[in-house]
N, C-alpha and C positions, 0 to 999 in steps of 0.2 A: 885138273883133268889132263890126261895124257892123250895126245892125238897121234894116231897111226896114219901115216901117209901111204896110200896105196901106190903100187907100181912105180916106186922110185928106182933110179938107176938106169932109166931109159935116157935117150937124148934129152937135153935140158928142156927144150920146147915141149916135149911130150910130158915130162915130169910136171911142168907148169900147168899144162892143160888138164892133167889128172888131179889137180887140186880142187876141181869142182866135181863133187861126187853126189850120189843120191842122198847122202847124209847132209849135204850142204857145201858151202864154200869154205874150204879149210884155210884160206889165206885172206879172209875178208876183214881181218882186224890185225893190228900190230902184233899181238901175241901169236896168232896163227902163222903170220908171215915169218916172224922171227924163228918159230919152231921149224918151219919148212926149210928156211935157210940154214939152220943148224943140223939138219939131217945128215947123217954120214954120207949118203949118196951125193950130196952137193959139195962135199969137201974138195977143194982144189978147182972147182968149176966156177965159183963166184967170188967176187971180192967181198971180204967181210965188211959189214956195216957196224958202225959204233952203236947206233940205235935205230930202231924201226918205228916210224910214226905213220901218221895218216898220209903224208905225201908219198912215202915209199909204197904203202899199200895201194894207193891210187895209181901209181906208175906201173906196178906189177900187174894189177887188174887190167889196165889199159893194154899192156903188151899181150896178156893172155887172151883178151877178147879180140885183139887184132889178128892173132894167130889162128883162132878158131875156124874162120872161113877157109883158110888155106888148108887146114887139115881135112875139113869136110870135102873140099874139092879133090884132094889127093885120094881120099877114101873112095870117091866116085870115079876115079880114073881121069879126072879133068885137071886142067891147069888152073892154078889159083888166079882169081881175077885181081888185077892191080887195084890198090887202094891209094887214095890220096891221104897224105899225112895231115892231121889236124894240128900239127906242131906249131 
């Protein structure tokens, strides 16, 4: 199955946020994340990975979900609220 990623070519954070669509989460598994990373729009913006596994998917999903509230605040004309890192 070929996945088409919508709205690629935006700033990287927006491209990542756009991986959750009405059709589902396009990077929820290693194959989906690997396909997104291989998109021509990502060329030169990310360091290539040798392999994509569950740990990489979990890290990318955590970053995406951490960015979501900041985008929502910006859309509302508000400043994003600081978050504490659970690192």
